[in-house]
N, C-alpha and C positions, 0 to 999 in steps of 0.2 A: 370636336377635337378635344381631347383630354389633356388637361394641364397637370403636369407632375409637380407636386409639392414636396418640399424637403423640410423635416422637422428641424427645429432650432436645437443647437447643442446647449449643454449646461452653462458654458461661459456666456454664450449669447443671450440666454434667459436672464443671467445675472446682470449683464450690462443694460438689457432692456428694462428690468425692474428698477435698476438704479436711476435711469434716465426719467422714468415716470415720476419717481419721488422728488427728483430734482425739479420736475415741472410744478409740483405743488408749492415749492418754495418760491418759485419765480411768479406764479399766479398770485400768491399772498402778497408779494412786494408790488405787483401791478395793480391789484385791486385794493391794496392798503388795508386788508382785513383777512385775518386767518379763518375766521367763520365763513366768509364768502368763498374762499378758496376751497375749504373743506366741503361746503355745500356744492360747489360746482363740480368737484370730482367725486363726490359721494363717500367720503371717508369720515371717520371720527376724528374729533380734534385731539383725542389722546393719541392716536396713531400718527398724527402729523407731528406733535410735539416729541414723541419718541424718536422718530427718525431725524427730526431737526436737531435734537440734542446730540445725537451721535454724529451727525454731519459737522456741527460746530466743534465737538470735542477732538475730532480727528483732523482738523484743519481744513474743513470743506473739501475732503478728497472724495472723488467718485466711489472709490472702493469702500468707503465707510457706509454706503447705501446698498451693498451687496447683502443678500441673504446669507446668514451664517448657519453652519450645520447644527442641527438640534440634538445630535448624539452626545449623551453625557460622558464626561471624563471618567466616571466611575459609577459603580453600581453596588447596591447593597448585597447582592449576591455574588460579588467577586470572590475568588478564592483567597484564603488567608496565607500569610507568609509561609506557614508551615507546609501547606499543600503545594505551594509553588515551588518551594525548595525540594520537597519530595519528588515532584514531577520532573525537575531538572536532574536530580540524582538518578532517578530511573532511566531517564533518556540517556545520560552519560554511561551508565553501567550496562544497560541492556541494548540500547540502540533501537528500541521499537518505535513504531509510528504512533500517531495520536490515538487511533482506534484501539490498538492493543494496550496502550498505556491506560486508557479510560477503563477497559475491562479489568486490568490488573489492580487499579486503585479501588475499584468496587469489590473485587474478589478477595484481595489480600489485606486491604487497609481500611476497608469500610468507608471509603470517601467517594461520593458520587459526583462525578464530573462528566459532562458531555464531551465527545471527542472534539467538538469545536472549541470548547473552553481550554482543553489541553493543548490543542493547536495554537491558541492565542497565546498561551504561557510560553510555548516553545518559540513562537516567533518574536515575542518581546525579549526572550533571552537570546536571540540570534542563534538558535540551535537548528533552524531549518533554512533551506535555500529555496526561494521561489523558483518553481519550474516553468519554462515558457509553455504557454497553451498550446496544444496540438489538437488539430481537428479529429475528433473522434471518430474512428472507422467503425461502422456497424458490423458486428460479427455475430455469428450464431454460436451460442455457448452449449457445450455438451451437458444437458440436464438429465441424462439417463440415471435412473435410481439404481447404481450398482449395489450389490450385497457384498458383505466382507469376503475376500478371496476370489471374487468372480474375475477381477482383471488387476494385474500389477503392471506398472509401467517401469522399465529398467533402462538405464543408460549410463555412460561413463563420462567424467569430467577431468580435464587435464589441468593440473596445477602447475604451470610453467616449469616443466621438465623435473619437478620435485617429486611428483607422485601422481597416480591415477586413482580417481575416487569413483568406485562403483556404487551406484544408488538403486534402490527399488522402493516404490511407494505403492500402497494399496489405494485404488480409486475410491473405495467406499469409506473406509475410515481414516484415510490420509496418514496412517502410520507409515513411517519410513525407516529404512535401514541403510547404513552407509559403511563402506570399508575401503581402506587404503591398500594399493598394491604398487609395487615398482614399475610395472609394465602393463600392457594390455594385450591379452591373447586369449583363445578359447579356454585354456587350462585355468587361468585365473577366474575367467567367467564361471566355470563349474565350481571352483572352490568358493567363490562369492555365493553362488546359489545354494550350496550346501550349508553354509553359515546362515543365509537369509531364511531358508525353510525351517532351520532349528530355531530361529528367533521368533518366527510367526507361529510355530506349530502349537503352542498353547492355546491359541485363539482360533486359527483356521488354517487351511491349506489353499494354495493358489490353484485355481482352475486353468488360468491362462496368464502368460506373461507376454507382454508387448514390448518390442524393441525396435530401433532402426535397423539399417542394413549395413552396419559396420562389420569389419572383418573379424572382430572378436565375437561376433553372433552368427554370422553366415558368411559363405565363401562365393557368393554370387558376383561380387565385384573383382575377383581374381580370375584373370583369363586362363592361368596355367592350370586350374583345377577342372576336373570333369564335371559336366552339369549333374545336379542331383547329389553331389558330394555333401554329406552332413558333417557339421563340426561337432566338436565334443560336447558343446552346450546342447545342440539339438538332439544328439543321441541321449544325453542325460534327461532332457524333458521327456522324450519318448518313453524312456524306462520308468519315469515317475508318473506318467499319464497326464502330463501337463501340456496343454496346447500352446503352440508358439504363434503369437500374433506379430505381424510385420507391417509397419506403416510405409506408405509409398515413398520413393525418394524425394528429397527436398520438401518434406511436409513435417517439420518439427512441431507445428501447432497440433497435431494429432497426438503427440506425446507431451502435451501442455503441462500436466501436472508435475512430471519429473523435470522438464525444462524450466519451469517457474522455480522450482527448488535450487537449480543450479544458479540462477540469477540472484536469488536471496542469499545463497552461500557466498557468493563472491562479494556482494555488498557488505554482508555482516563481518566477513573475515578481514575485509579492509578496515572497518571500523573498530573492531574489538581486539585486534591483535597487532603485532609489529609489522605485519605484511612482508616478512622475509621469505616466506614460502619454505621454511625448513621442515623436514618430515616430522620432527617431534612436535613442533608447534601445529602443524596440520592435523596430527593424530589427536592432540589435546582438544583442538577446536572441534573436530569432527565428532568426538565423543560427547562433549558438553552441548553441542548444537543439536545432536540427535536426541539426547535426553530432554533438553529444554523444549524442542518442538514437540515431541510426543506426549509429554507430561505436564508442561507448564505454559508455553507460549500460546495465547488465545489465537484461534483460527477457526474456520468454518465448522469443522467437525468437533473439535474439542469443546466448543462452547455448547453444542447440542447435548453434551452429556448431561447438563442441568434440566433438559427438557425430555429425558428419557432415552436418548440415543447412546448406544454402547460405545464409550471412549476407550482408548488403550488400556487404562486401568481396570475398567469393568470387563474388558475382554480377556485380561490376564497376561498380556504381553510383559515379559520380565525386562526391567530396565537395564540390567547388567548383562549386555550381550556380547561384549568383546572377549 
């Protein structure tokens, strides 16, 4: 029969060690000799006197015999006050996370800090909120090596009845383009595609554009239309020789790159603006965020420019696109 054993917690280990040290002192009193007690327990006299002096100094409390953490309160390689102030200013002005701030410090200010060090600075300044740990669900990531223009993901984001934001992102270079419209319909979709293709034309042309099954893209969800009826967007794609890719219903993860951008836009808009959802404020935020993402904010593709991968600047995409 197997006996299941359970390991002791840190608190139990602390109490167990303190009681052993307390037994040293009682043995010395019973034997009348510190040397005899140390020889009995197999410890050095210096260790005995170290713990005995702590025990007496703290009023013979059992907690005085607990092991104390050995982590130093400071380190010679801690960031100086100027660097700490710079990290806090960048966090408040840009709203980036610790990894992006670490890249910007090395790239623009020639100050090397790990993202862990940046995170420690933000936590000490109370600029981050601890998130509850969730059990990580194992998922398969799309690691297909796309080429520029091979696939673009497009979607529409709703800004609380103020405007509708059309987005498109290239899966290879992660260059994105966004534009605001007062509504959502196939005509606005065609107008957006006209502007988007002109924006990407100095670098590449799309071979396929992937969307969901919204009525601004296809008519399959409308029962009053005849089967096989093409929308204005589908006719425009056929005329340009661009293939239309459609994801299955209720599968937003297959449009993950553009869906991720919508979540980032929502979070950054709340942090960096008044969050009133006025059209003028949304337009300003859209322009600044698109330029920031394509040409400045560190991300997986923009970092690879330094290792030889063609970034938006190398590809020749012009920043003044509106």
